[in-house]
Biopython code that builds the backbone (N, CA, C, O; Angstrom):
import numpy as np
from Bio.PDB.StructureBuilder import StructureBuilder

atoms = [
    (1, "MET", "N", (-19.557, 3.137, 3.372)),
    (1, "MET", "CA", (-18.936, 2.742, 2.122)),
    (1, "MET", "C", (-17.989, 1.581, 2.412)),
    (1, "MET", "O", (-17.162, 1.633, 3.323)),
    (2, "LYS", "N", (-18.139, 0.538, 1.607)),
    (2, "LYS", "CA", (-17.289, -0.649, 1.729)),
    (2, "LYS", "C", (-16.506, -0.808, 0.433)),
    (2, "LYS", "O", (-17.038, -0.643, -0.665)),
    (3, "LEU", "N", (-15.224, -1.132, 0.593)),
    (3, "LEU", "CA", (-14.344, -1.307, -0.558)),
    (3, "LEU", "C", (-14.051, -2.780, -0.782)),
    (3, "LEU", "O", (-14.006, -3.567, 0.163)),
    (4, "LEU", "N", (-13.852, -3.145, -2.048)),
    (4, "LEU", "CA", (-13.394, -4.482, -2.406)),
    (4, "LEU", "C", (-12.074, -4.309, -3.146)),
    (4, "LEU", "O", (-12.048, -3.853, -4.289)),
    (5, "PHE", "N", (-10.976, -4.678, -2.483)),
    (5, "PHE", "CA", (-9.648, -4.545, -3.075)),
    (5, "PHE", "C", (-9.374, -5.720, -4.000)),
    (5, "PHE", "O", (-9.544, -6.879, -3.624)),
    (6, "ASP", "N", (-8.950, -5.404, -5.205)),
    (6, "ASP", "CA", (-8.664, -6.398, -6.234)),
    (6, "ASP", "C", (-7.338, -7.111, -5.931)),
    (6, "ASP", "O", (-6.568, -6.684, -5.070)),
    (7, "GLN", "N", (-7.097, -8.201, -6.655)),
    (7, "GLN", "CA", (-5.915, -9.038, -6.443)),
    (7, "GLN", "C", (-4.603, -8.295, -6.664)),
    (7, "GLN", "O", (-3.576, -8.703, -6.123)),
    (8, "ASN", "N", (-4.610, -7.220, -7.440)),
    (8, "ASN", "CA", (-3.371, -6.492, -7.706)),
    (8, "ASN", "C", (-3.027, -5.493, -6.602)),
    (8, "ASN", "O", (-2.062, -4.738, -6.722)),
    (9, "LEU", "N", (-3.813, -5.492, -5.536)),
    (9, "LEU", "CA", (-3.554, -4.659, -4.361)),
    (9, "LEU", "C", (-3.378, -5.565, -3.147)),
    (9, "LEU", "O", (-3.909, -6.675, -3.109)),
    (10, "SER", "N", (-2.645, -5.095, -2.178)),
    (10, "SER", "CA", (-2.361, -5.904, -0.996)),
    (10, "SER", "C", (-3.608, -6.138, -0.144)),
    (10, "SER", "O", (-4.433, -5.242, 0.039)),
    (11, "HIS", "N", (-3.723, -7.342, 0.364)),
    (11, "HIS", "CA", (-4.823, -7.682, 1.269)),
    (11, "HIS", "C", (-4.696, -6.918, 2.585)),
    (11, "HIS", "O", (-5.674, -6.799, 3.323)),
    (12, "ARG", "N", (-3.514, -6.402, 2.887)),
    (12, "ARG", "CA", (-3.298, -5.635, 4.125)),
    (12, "ARG", "C", (-4.050, -4.308, 4.128)),
    (12, "ARG", "O", (-4.242, -3.709, 5.187)),
    (13, "LEU", "N", (-4.472, -3.847, 2.965)),
    (13, "LEU", "CA", (-5.219, -2.588, 2.896)),
    (13, "LEU", "C", (-6.554, -2.677, 3.631)),
    (13, "LEU", "O", (-7.054, -1.670, 4.134)),
    (14, "VAL", "N", (-7.130, -3.870, 3.695)),
    (14, "VAL", "CA", (-8.399, -4.038, 4.417)),
    (14, "VAL", "C", (-8.220, -3.629, 5.873)),
    (14, "VAL", "O", (-9.029, -2.878, 6.419)),
    (15, "LYS", "N", (-7.167, -4.121, 6.491)),
    (15, "LYS", "CA", (-6.900, -3.783, 7.889)),
    (15, "LYS", "C", (-6.534, -2.304, 8.031)),
    (15, "LYS", "O", (-6.951, -1.652, 8.988)),
    (16, "SER", "N", (-5.771, -1.783, 7.099)),
    (16, "SER", "CA", (-5.361, -0.381, 7.151)),
    (16, "SER", "C", (-6.550, 0.578, 7.123)),
    (16, "SER", "O", (-6.500, 1.660, 7.709)),
    (17, "PHE", "N", (-7.615, 0.172, 6.438)),
    (17, "PHE", "CA", (-8.783, 1.040, 6.292)),
    (17, "PHE", "C", (-10.005, 0.549, 7.066)),
    (17, "PHE", "O", (-11.129, 0.969, 6.791)),
    (18, "ALA", "N", (-9.786, -0.326, 8.017)),
    (18, "ALA", "CA", (-10.898, -0.895, 8.789)),
    (18, "ALA", "C", (-11.720, 0.176, 9.504)),
    (18, "ALA", "O", (-12.943, 0.059, 9.576)),
    (19, "ALA", "N", (-11.085, 1.202, 10.025)),
    (19, "ALA", "CA", (-11.809, 2.260, 10.741)),
    (19, "ALA", "C", (-12.567, 3.175, 9.778)),
    (19, "ALA", "O", (-13.704, 3.560, 10.048)),
    (20, "GLU", "N", (-11.933, 3.523, 8.655)),
    (20, "GLU", "CA", (-12.546, 4.446, 7.700)),
    (20, "GLU", "C", (-13.621, 3.789, 6.843)),
    (20, "GLU", "O", (-14.639, 4.405, 6.527)),
    (21, "PHE", "N", (-13.386, 2.539, 6.472)),
    (21, "PHE", "CA", (-14.290, 1.838, 5.563)),
    (21, "PHE", "C", (-14.606, 0.445, 6.112)),
    (21, "PHE", "O", (-14.179, -0.561, 5.544)),
    (22, "PRO", "N", (-15.360, 0.389, 7.225)),
    (22, "PRO", "CA", (-15.676, -0.920, 7.823)),
    (22, "PRO", "C", (-16.479, -1.791, 6.863)),
    (22, "PRO", "O", (-17.294, -1.301, 6.082)),
    (23, "GLY", "N", (-16.228, -3.082, 6.944)),
    (23, "GLY", "CA", (-16.928, -4.017, 6.064)),
    (23, "GLY", "C", (-16.252, -4.218, 4.731)),
    (23, "GLY", "O", (-16.770, -4.934, 3.874)),
    (24, "SER", "N", (-15.098, -3.595, 4.539)),
    (24, "SER", "CA", (-14.356, -3.767, 3.286)),
    (24, "SER", "C", (-13.753, -5.167, 3.240)),
    (24, "SER", "O", (-13.668, -5.857, 4.256)),
    (25, "ALA", "N", (-13.333, -5.571, 2.039)),
    (25, "ALA", "CA", (-12.807, -6.923, 1.855)),
    (25, "ALA", "C", (-11.741, -6.913, 0.764)),
    (25, "ALA", "O", (-11.580, -5.936, 0.032)),
    (26, "HIS", "N", (-11.032, -8.007, 0.680)),
    (26, "HIS", "CA", (-10.066, -8.244, -0.392)),
    (26, "HIS", "C", (-10.516, -9.514, -1.100)),
    (26, "HIS", "O", (-11.035, -10.427, -0.458)),
    (27, "VAL", "N", (-10.327, -9.584, -2.409)),
    (27, "VAL", "CA", (-10.758, -10.772, -3.154)),
    (27, "VAL", "C", (-10.171, -12.050, -2.566)),
    (27, "VAL", "O", (-10.782, -13.114, -2.658)),
    (28, "ARG", "N", (-9.007, -11.951, -1.973)),
    (28, "ARG", "CA", (-8.340, -13.100, -1.346)),
    (28, "ARG", "C", (-9.180, -13.665, -0.195)),
    (28, "ARG", "O", (-9.234, -14.878, 0.006)),
    (29, "HIS", "N", (-9.826, -12.781, 0.548)),
    (29, "HIS", "CA", (-10.585, -13.193, 1.733)),
    (29, "HIS", "C", (-11.966, -13.749, 1.413)),
    (29, "HIS", "O", (-12.626, -14.318, 2.282)),
    (30, "ILE", "N", (-12.404, -13.586, 0.173)),
    (30, "ILE", "CA", (-13.752, -14.057, -0.190)),
    (30, "ILE", "C", (-13.710, -15.148, -1.263)),
    (30, "ILE", "O", (-14.724, -15.473, -1.880)),
    (31, "GLY", "N", (-12.520, -15.703, -1.470)),
    (31, "GLY", "CA", (-12.386, -16.815, -2.405)),
    (31, "GLY", "C", (-12.376, -16.426, -3.868)),
    (31, "GLY", "O", (-12.633, -17.268, -4.728)),
    (32, "LEU", "N", (-12.084, -15.161, -4.173)),
    (32, "LEU", "CA", (-12.090, -14.718, -5.568)),
    (32, "LEU", "C", (-10.715, -14.233, -6.044)),
    (32, "LEU", "O", (-10.622, -13.513, -7.038)),
    (33, "GLU", "N", (-9.661, -14.621, -5.344)),
    (33, "GLU", "CA", (-8.324, -14.134, -5.676)),
    (33, "GLU", "C", (-7.914, -14.466, -7.113)),
    (33, "GLU", "O", (-7.277, -13.651, -7.779)),
    (34, "LYS", "N", (-8.269, -15.634, -7.582)),
    (34, "LYS", "CA", (-7.870, -16.042, -8.937)),
    (34, "LYS", "C", (-9.039, -15.984, -9.924)),
    (34, "LYS", "O", (-8.935, -16.458, -11.055)),
    (35, "ALA", "N", (-10.139, -15.403, -9.482)),
    (35, "ALA", "CA", (-11.337, -15.337, -10.329)),
    (35, "ALA", "C", (-11.171, -14.287, -11.425)),
    (35, "ALA", "O", (-10.476, -13.290, -11.231)),
    (36, "PRO", "N", (-11.806, -14.508, -12.573)),
    (36, "PRO", "CA", (-11.814, -13.462, -13.602)),
    (36, "PRO", "C", (-12.650, -12.271, -13.116)),
    (36, "PRO", "O", (-13.297, -12.338, -12.071)),
    (37, "ASP", "N", (-12.623, -11.200, -13.881)),
    (37, "ASP", "CA", (-13.284, -9.965, -13.468)),
    (37, "ASP", "C", (-14.795, -10.105, -13.275)),
    (37, "ASP", "O", (-15.364, -9.461, -12.393)),
    (38, "GLY", "N", (-15.443, -10.926, -14.076)),
    (38, "GLY", "CA", (-16.901, -11.056, -13.997)),
    (38, "GLY", "C", (-17.418, -11.430, -12.616)),
    (38, "GLY", "O", (-18.282, -10.730, -12.087)),
    (39, "PRO", "N", (-16.924, -12.502, -12.014)),
    (39, "PRO", "CA", (-17.390, -12.861, -10.677)),
    (39, "PRO", "C", (-17.052, -11.817, -9.612)),
    (39, "PRO", "O", (-17.825, -11.622, -8.675)),
    (40, "VAL", "N", (-15.923, -11.153, -9.743)),
    (40, "VAL", "CA", (-15.563, -10.086, -8.799)),
    (40, "VAL", "C", (-16.564, -8.943, -8.928)),
    (40, "VAL", "O", (-17.036, -8.405, -7.927)),
    (41, "TRP", "N", (-16.879, -8.580, -10.158)),
    (41, "TRP", "CA", (-17.854, -7.520, -10.441)),
    (41, "TRP", "C", (-19.212, -7.873, -9.827)),
    (41, "TRP", "O", (-19.832, -7.049, -9.154)),
    (42, "GLU", "N", (-19.658, -9.089, -10.064)),
    (42, "GLU", "CA", (-20.961, -9.512, -9.553)),
    (42, "GLU", "C", (-20.990, -9.554, -8.030)),
    (42, "GLU", "O", (-21.992, -9.178, -7.421)),
    (43, "TYR", "N", (-19.911, -10.002, -7.411)),
    (43, "TYR", "CA", (-19.839, -10.036, -5.945)),
    (43, "TYR", "C", (-19.959, -8.620, -5.390)),
    (43, "TYR", "O", (-20.720, -8.376, -4.454)),
    (44, "ALA", "N", (-19.201, -7.690, -5.973)),
    (44, "ALA", "CA", (-19.252, -6.299, -5.518)),
    (44, "ALA", "C", (-20.657, -5.727, -5.704)),
    (44, "ALA", "O", (-21.170, -5.029, -4.830)),
    (45, "LYS", "N", (-21.262, -6.021, -6.824)),
    (45, "LYS", "CA", (-22.606, -5.523, -7.120)),
    (45, "LYS", "C", (-23.619, -6.056, -6.103)),
    (45, "LYS", "O", (-24.416, -5.289, -5.563)),
    (46, "ARG", "N", (-23.591, -7.353, -5.842)),
    (46, "ARG", "CA", (-24.544, -7.978, -4.903)),
    (46, "ARG", "C", (-24.352, -7.515, -3.469)),
    (46, "ARG", "O", (-25.305, -7.490, -2.691)),
    (47, "ASN", "N", (-23.127, -7.150, -3.115)),
    (47, "ASN", "CA", (-22.812, -6.848, -1.722)),
    (47, "ASN", "C", (-22.555, -5.370, -1.436)),
    (47, "ASN", "O", (-22.114, -5.015, -0.343)),
    (48, "GLY", "N", (-22.826, -4.522, -2.402)),
    (48, "GLY", "CA", (-22.703, -3.087, -2.178)),
    (48, "GLY", "C", (-21.293, -2.596, -1.928)),
    (48, "GLY", "O", (-21.078, -1.706, -1.104)),
    (49, "LEU", "N", (-20.328, -3.170, -2.634)),
    (49, "LEU", "CA", (-18.925, -2.776, -2.472)),
    (49, "LEU", "C", (-18.454, -1.955, -3.667)),
    (49, "LEU", "O", (-18.929, -2.130, -4.789)),
    (50, "VAL", "N", (-17.523, -1.067, -3.403)),
    (50, "VAL", "CA", (-16.854, -0.293, -4.448)),
    (50, "VAL", "C", (-15.545, -1.016, -4.761)),
    (50, "VAL", "O", (-14.733, -1.240, -3.863)),
    (51, "ILE", "N", (-15.335, -1.378, -6.017)),
    (51, "ILE", "CA", (-14.111, -2.078, -6.416)),
    (51, "ILE", "C", (-12.961, -1.083, -6.485)),
    (51, "ILE", "O", (-13.086, -0.013, -7.080)),
    (52, "VAL", "N", (-11.839, -1.447, -5.869)),
    (52, "VAL", "CA", (-10.611, -0.655, -5.940)),
    (52, "VAL", "C", (-9.576, -1.533, -6.638)),
    (52, "VAL", "O", (-9.273, -2.635, -6.180)),
    (53, "SER", "N", (-9.036, -1.032, -7.752)),
    (53, "SER", "CA", (-8.132, -1.857, -8.555)),
    (53, "SER", "C", (-7.129, -1.003, -9.308)),
    (53, "SER", "O", (-7.354, 0.187, -9.531)),
    (54, "LYS", "N", (-6.022, -1.617, -9.696)),
    (54, "LYS", "CA", (-5.077, -0.996, -10.620)),
    (54, "LYS", "C", (-5.308, -1.537, -12.037)),
    (54, "LYS", "O", (-4.585, -1.180, -12.967)),
    (55, "ASP", "N", (-6.303, -2.385, -12.191)),
    (55, "ASP", "CA", (-6.602, -3.057, -13.443)),
    (55, "ASP", "C", (-7.528, -2.194, -14.303)),
    (55, "ASP", "O", (-8.634, -1.857, -13.880)),
    (56, "SER", "N", (-7.085, -1.841, -15.488)),
    (56, "SER", "CA", (-7.912, -1.013, -16.375)),
    (56, "SER", "C", (-9.146, -1.756, -16.873)),
    (56, "SER", "O", (-10.081, -1.124, -17.365)),
    (57, "ASP", "N", (-9.171, -3.086, -16.756)),
    (57, "ASP", "CA", (-10.347, -3.837, -17.203)),
    (57, "ASP", "C", (-11.603, -3.436, -16.440)),
    (57, "ASP", "O", (-12.684, -3.379, -17.024)),
    (58, "PHE", "N", (-11.479, -3.160, -15.152)),
    (58, "PHE", "CA", (-12.652, -2.732, -14.381)),
    (58, "PHE", "C", (-13.111, -1.343, -14.814)),
    (58, "PHE", "O", (-14.305, -1.045, -14.817)),
    (59, "HIS", "N", (-12.156, -0.503, -15.176)),
    (59, "HIS", "CA", (-12.484, 0.822, -15.702)),
    (59, "HIS", "C", (-13.319, 0.667, -16.972)),
    (59, "HIS", "O", (-14.344, 1.329, -17.132)),
    (60, "GLN", "N", (-12.880, -0.203, -17.867)),
    (60, "GLN", "CA", (-13.599, -0.439, -19.119)),
    (60, "GLN", "C", (-14.968, -1.078, -18.862)),
    (60, "GLN", "O", (-15.950, -0.740, -19.524)),
    (61, "ARG", "N", (-15.024, -1.985, -17.915)),
    (61, "ARG", "CA", (-16.284, -2.650, -17.576)),
    (61, "ARG", "C", (-17.298, -1.628, -17.046)),
    (61, "ARG", "O", (-18.496, -1.742, -17.306)),
    (62, "SER", "N", (-16.808, -0.633, -16.304)),
    (62, "SER", "CA", (-17.708, 0.379, -15.770)),
    (62, "SER", "C", (-18.344, 1.198, -16.899)),
    (62, "SER", "O", (-19.488, 1.637, -16.777)),
    (63, "PHE", "N", (-17.607, 1.405, -17.995)),
    (63, "PHE", "CA", (-18.179, 2.091, -19.158)),
    (63, "PHE", "C", (-19.261, 1.239, -19.817)),
    (63, "PHE", "O", (-20.300, 1.752, -20.235)),
    (64, "LEU", "N", (-19.009, -0.056, -19.905)),
    (64, "LEU", "CA", (-19.970, -0.952, -20.547)),
    (64, "LEU", "C", (-21.249, -1.133, -19.747)),
    (64, "LEU", "O", (-22.347, -1.088, -20.302)),
    (65, "TYR", "N", (-21.107, -1.338, -18.447)),
    (65, "TYR", "CA", (-22.247, -1.735, -17.624)),
    (65, "TYR", "C", (-22.743, -0.665, -16.661)),
    (65, "TYR", "O", (-23.808, -0.823, -16.064)),
    (66, "GLY", "N", (-21.993, 0.415, -16.499)),
    (66, "GLY", "CA", (-22.383, 1.422, -15.518)),
    (66, "GLY", "C", (-22.230, 0.871, -14.112)),
    (66, "GLY", "O", (-21.433, -0.036, -13.874)),
    (67, "TYR", "N", (-22.985, 1.415, -13.200)),
    (67, "TYR", "CA", (-22.909, 0.938, -11.824)),
    (67, "TYR", "C", (-24.300, 0.596, -11.344)),
    (67, "TYR", "O", (-25.273, 1.058, -11.941)),
    (68, "PRO", "N", (-24.439, -0.179, -10.309)),
    (68, "PRO", "CA", (-23.386, -0.682, -9.442)),
    (68, "PRO", "C", (-22.626, -1.835, -10.090)),
    (68, "PRO", "O", (-23.127, -2.445, -11.034)),
    (69, "PRO", "N", (-21.449, -2.138, -9.609)),
    (69, "PRO", "CA", (-20.697, -1.421, -8.586)),
    (69, "PRO", "C", (-19.931, -0.252, -9.178)),
    (69, "PRO", "O", (-19.739, -0.170, -10.391)),
    (70, "LYS", "N", (-19.506, 0.631, -8.329)),
    (70, "LYS", "CA", (-18.631, 1.715, -8.740)),
    (70, "LYS", "C", (-17.193, 1.189, -8.688)),
    (70, "LYS", "O", (-16.896, 0.213, -7.999)),
    (71, "VAL", "N", (-16.314, 1.858, -9.432)),
    (71, "VAL", "CA", (-14.920, 1.417, -9.541)),
    (71, "VAL", "C", (-13.988, 2.585, -9.244)),
    (71, "VAL", "O", (-14.149, 3.679, -9.785)),
    (72, "VAL", "N", (-13.012, 2.337, -8.379)),
    (72, "VAL", "CA", (-11.929, 3.280, -8.138)),
    (72, "VAL", "C", (-10.703, 2.682, -8.805)),
    (72, "VAL", "O", (-10.254, 1.588, -8.463)),
    (73, "TRP", "N", (-10.179, 3.423, -9.758)),
    (73, "TRP", "CA", (-9.033, 2.962, -10.546)),
    (73, "TRP", "C", (-7.787, 3.689, -10.050)),
    (73, "TRP", "O", (-7.670, 4.906, -10.193)),
    (74, "ILE", "N", (-6.867, 2.938, -9.471)),
    (74, "ILE", "CA", (-5.595, 3.475, -9.000)),
    (74, "ILE", "C", (-4.657, 3.506, -10.196)),
    (74, "ILE", "O", (-4.231, 2.458, -10.682)),
    (75, "ARG", "N", (-4.336, 4.695, -10.669)),
    (75, "ARG", "CA", (-3.590, 4.849, -11.917)),
    (75, "ARG", "C", (-2.087, 4.619, -11.831)),
    (75, "ARG", "O", (-1.525, 4.066, -12.776)),
    (76, "PRO", "N", (-1.393, 5.009, -10.752)),
    (76, "PRO", "CA", (0.060, 4.791, -10.769)),
    (76, "PRO", "C", (0.397, 3.319, -10.988)),
    (76, "PRO", "O", (-0.246, 2.432, -10.427)),
    (77, "GLY", "N", (1.386, 3.081, -11.790)),
    (77, "GLY", "CA", (1.807, 1.709, -12.085)),
    (77, "GLY", "C", (2.419, 1.034, -10.881)),
    (77, "GLY", "O", (1.784, 0.923, -9.832)),
    (78, "ASN", "N", (3.630, 0.589, -11.025)),
    (78, "ASN", "CA", (4.315, -0.082, -9.917)),
    (78, "ASN", "C", (4.542, 0.891, -8.778)),
    (78, "ASN", "O", (5.296, 1.856, -8.901)),
    (79, "CYS", "N", (3.880, 0.621, -7.676)),
    (79, "CYS", "CA", (4.106, 1.428, -6.482)),
    (79, "CYS", "C", (3.816, 0.552, -5.269)),
    (79, "CYS", "O", (3.140, -0.472, -5.369)),
    (80, "SER", "N", (4.327, 0.965, -4.152)),
    (80, "SER", "CA", (4.220, 0.163, -2.935)),
    (80, "SER", "C", (2.829, 0.239, -2.325)),
    (80, "SER", "O", (2.025, 1.109, -2.660)),
    (81, "THR", "N", (2.572, -0.689, -1.430)),
    (81, "THR", "CA", (1.318, -0.670, -0.683)),
    (81, "THR", "C", (1.211, 0.620, 0.114)),
    (81, "THR", "O", (0.123, 1.182, 0.239)),
    (82, "ALA", "N", (2.322, 1.096, 0.653)),
    (82, "ALA", "CA", (2.319, 2.366, 1.395)),
    (82, "ALA", "C", (1.900, 3.522, 0.488)),
    (82, "ALA", "O", (1.181, 4.422, 0.923)),
    (83, "ASN", "N", (2.344, 3.503, -0.764)),
    (83, "ASN", "CA", (1.933, 4.544, -1.717)),
    (83, "ASN", "C", (0.439, 4.459, -2.016)),
    (83, "ASN", "O", (-0.245, 5.481, -2.077)),
    (84, "ILE", "N", (-0.063, 3.243, -2.200)),
    (84, "ILE", "CA", (-1.494, 3.058, -2.456)),
    (84, "ILE", "C", (-2.294, 3.565, -1.258)),
    (84, "ILE", "O", (-3.288, 4.272, -1.419)),
    (85, "GLU", "N", (-1.854, 3.199, -0.067)),
    (85, "GLU", "CA", (-2.541, 3.650, 1.147)),
    (85, "GLU", "C", (-2.541, 5.174, 1.215)),
    (85, "GLU", "O", (-3.559, 5.782, 1.547)),
    (86, "SER", "N", (-1.422, 5.782, 0.906)),
    (86, "SER", "CA", (-1.316, 7.233, 0.925)),
    (86, "SER", "C", (-2.269, 7.888, -0.080)),
    (86, "SER", "O", (-2.928, 8.878, 0.238)),
    (87, "ILE", "N", (-2.337, 7.336, -1.278)),
    (87, "ILE", "CA", (-3.236, 7.858, -2.310)),
    (87, "ILE", "C", (-4.683, 7.781, -1.833)),
    (87, "ILE", "O", (-5.435, 8.746, -1.965)),
    (88, "LEU", "N", (-5.069, 6.642, -1.284)),
    (88, "LEU", "CA", (-6.438, 6.475, -0.823)),
    (88, "LEU", "C", (-6.756, 7.410, 0.348)),
    (88, "LEU", "O", (-7.852, 7.968, 0.415)),
    (89, "ARG", "N", (-5.818, 7.580, 1.257)),
    (89, "ARG", "CA", (-6.037, 8.499, 2.391)),
    (89, "ARG", "C", (-6.137, 9.953, 1.903)),
    (89, "ARG", "O", (-6.979, 10.723, 2.366)),
    (90, "GLU", "N", (-5.277, 10.298, 0.977)),
    (90, "GLU", "CA", (-5.286, 11.660, 0.423)),
    (90, "GLU", "C", (-6.628, 11.971, -0.245)),
    (90, "GLU", "O", (-7.080, 13.116, -0.235)),
    (91, "HIS", "N", (-7.251, 10.964, -0.815)),
    (91, "HIS", "CA", (-8.506, 11.153, -1.560)),
    (91, "HIS", "C", (-9.727, 10.606, -0.810)),
    (91, "HIS", "O", (-10.763, 10.342, -1.420)),
    (92, "ARG", "N", (-9.604, 10.439, 0.495)),
    (92, "ARG", "CA", (-10.689, 9.859, 1.280)),
    (92, "ARG", "C", (-12.015, 10.596, 1.049)),
    (92, "ARG", "O", (-13.038, 9.959, 0.795)),
    (93, "ASP", "N", (-12.003, 11.920, 1.135)),
    (93, "ASP", "CA", (-13.233, 12.690, 0.946)),
    (93, "ASP", "C", (-13.787, 12.513, -0.466)),
    (93, "ASP", "O", (-15.001, 12.437, -0.655)),
    (94, "ASP", "N", (-12.899, 12.447, -1.451)),
    (94, "ASP", "CA", (-13.325, 12.216, -2.840)),
    (94, "ASP", "C", (-13.989, 10.845, -2.969)),
    (94, "ASP", "O", (-14.995, 10.699, -3.664)),
    (95, "LEU", "N", (-13.425, 9.848, -2.298)),
    (95, "LEU", "CA", (-13.983, 8.492, -2.333)),
    (95, "LEU", "C", (-15.396, 8.460, -1.762)),
    (95, "LEU", "O", (-16.302, 7.873, -2.353)),
    (96, "VAL", "N", (-15.571, 9.092, -0.620)),
    (96, "VAL", "CA", (-16.879, 9.100, 0.027)),
    (96, "VAL", "C", (-17.896, 9.834, -0.846)),
    (96, "VAL", "O", (-19.012, 9.354, -1.044)),
    (97, "GLU", "N", (-17.509, 10.989, -1.362)),
    (97, "GLU", "CA", (-18.400, 11.755, -2.236)),
    (97, "GLU", "C", (-18.763, 10.957, -3.488)),
    (97, "GLU", "O", (-19.921, 10.931, -3.904)),
    (98, "PHE", "N", (-17.771, 10.312, -4.078)),
    (98, "PHE", "CA", (-17.987, 9.490, -5.274)),
    (98, "PHE", "C", (-18.973, 8.357, -4.993)),
    (98, "PHE", "O", (-19.894, 8.124, -5.777)),
    (99, "ALA", "N", (-18.785, 7.665, -3.894)),
    (99, "ALA", "CA", (-19.653, 6.536, -3.556)),
    (99, "ALA", "C", (-21.093, 6.976, -3.322)),
    (99, "ALA", "O", (-22.021, 6.225, -3.620)),
    (100, "GLN", "N", (-21.290, 8.162, -2.801)),
    (100, "GLN", "CA", (-22.625, 8.653, -2.483)),
    (100, "GLN", "C", (-23.308, 9.317, -3.662)),
    (100, "GLN", "O", (-24.523, 9.515, -3.647)),
    (101, "SER", "N", (-22.542, 9.660, -4.677)),
    (101, "SER", "CA", (-23.058, 10.388, -5.825)),
    (101, "SER", "C", (-23.881, 9.481, -6.743)),
    (101, "SER", "O", (-23.605, 8.288, -6.874)),
    (102, "GLU", "N", (-24.869, 10.060, -7.358)),
    (102, "GLU", "CA", (-25.650, 9.353, -8.372)),
    (102, "GLU", "C", (-24.980, 9.458, -9.739)),
    (102, "GLU", "O", (-25.425, 8.828, -10.698)),
    (103, "GLN", "N", (-23.927, 10.240, -9.832)),
    (103, "GLN", "CA", (-23.214, 10.469, -11.081)),
    (103, "GLN", "C", (-21.942, 9.630, -11.128)),
    (103, "GLN", "O", (-21.298, 9.414, -10.102)),
    (104, "GLY", "N", (-21.593, 9.172, -12.288)),
    (104, "GLY", "CA", (-20.294, 8.519, -12.513)),
    (104, "GLY", "C", (-20.212, 7.099, -11.997)),
    (104, "GLY", "O", (-20.765, 6.755, -10.952)),
    (105, "SER", "N", (-19.510, 6.292, -12.756)),
    (105, "SER", "CA", (-19.342, 4.887, -12.367)),
    (105, "SER", "C", (-17.903, 4.563, -11.990)),
    (105, "SER", "O", (-17.634, 3.502, -11.426)),
    (106, "PHE", "N", (-16.967, 5.476, -12.297)),
    (106, "PHE", "CA", (-15.588, 5.208, -11.897)),
    (106, "PHE", "C", (-14.893, 6.512, -11.508)),
    (106, "PHE", "O", (-15.253, 7.605, -11.946)),
    (107, "LEU", "N", (-13.892, 6.336, -10.674)),
    (107, "LEU", "CA", (-13.067, 7.437, -10.212)),
    (107, "LEU", "C", (-11.622, 7.027, -10.405)),
    (107, "LEU", "O", (-11.197, 5.995, -9.886)),
    (108, "ALA", "N", (-10.867, 7.813, -11.137)),
    (108, "ALA", "CA", (-9.443, 7.551, -11.353)),
    (108, "ALA", "C", (-8.638, 8.373, -10.351)),
    (108, "ALA", "O", (-8.847, 9.578, -10.212)),
    (109, "LEU", "N", (-7.727, 7.720, -9.663)),
    (109, "LEU", "CA", (-6.861, 8.397, -8.702)),
    (109, "LEU", "C", (-5.413, 8.286, -9.161)),
    (109, "LEU", "O", (-4.952, 7.214, -9.554)),
    (110, "LEU", "N", (-4.716, 9.393, -9.105)),
    (110, "LEU", "CA", (-3.309, 9.433, -9.511)),
    (110, "LEU", "C", (-2.404, 9.449, -8.311)),
    (110, "LEU", "O", (-1.182, 9.482, -8.459)),
]
sb = StructureBuilder()
sb.init_structure("model")
sb.init_model(0)
sb.init_chain("A")
sb.init_seg("    ")
for serial, (resi, resn, name, xyz) in enumerate(atoms, 1):
    if name == "N":
        sb.init_residue(resn, " ", resi, " ")
    sb.init_atom(name, np.array(xyz, "f"), 0.0, 1.0, " ", f" {name:<3s}", serial, name[0])
structure = sb.get_structure()
């Protein structure tokens, strides 16, 4: 499972999860940091990545278009990168199960 971290999340998360989710990326590293949601969605779809974002627009897009790509929506508002990392680590098994499942296009994490 490879993750694509959206612009509203720290690019440092890629390194933090390199062992658990090799091949993950941040929009900053692939030239899409300032891109609208459409190109980010298409990049994730073409490259087999799960989008991780705090942006509700990707959640809504997943309802419209289904998957791929799948979307992980980080629900807490303003929180630190350490908090985001903790949330993702706490839900690691849920993330893997979600990515492998044929059901559902998004996963909301609190």
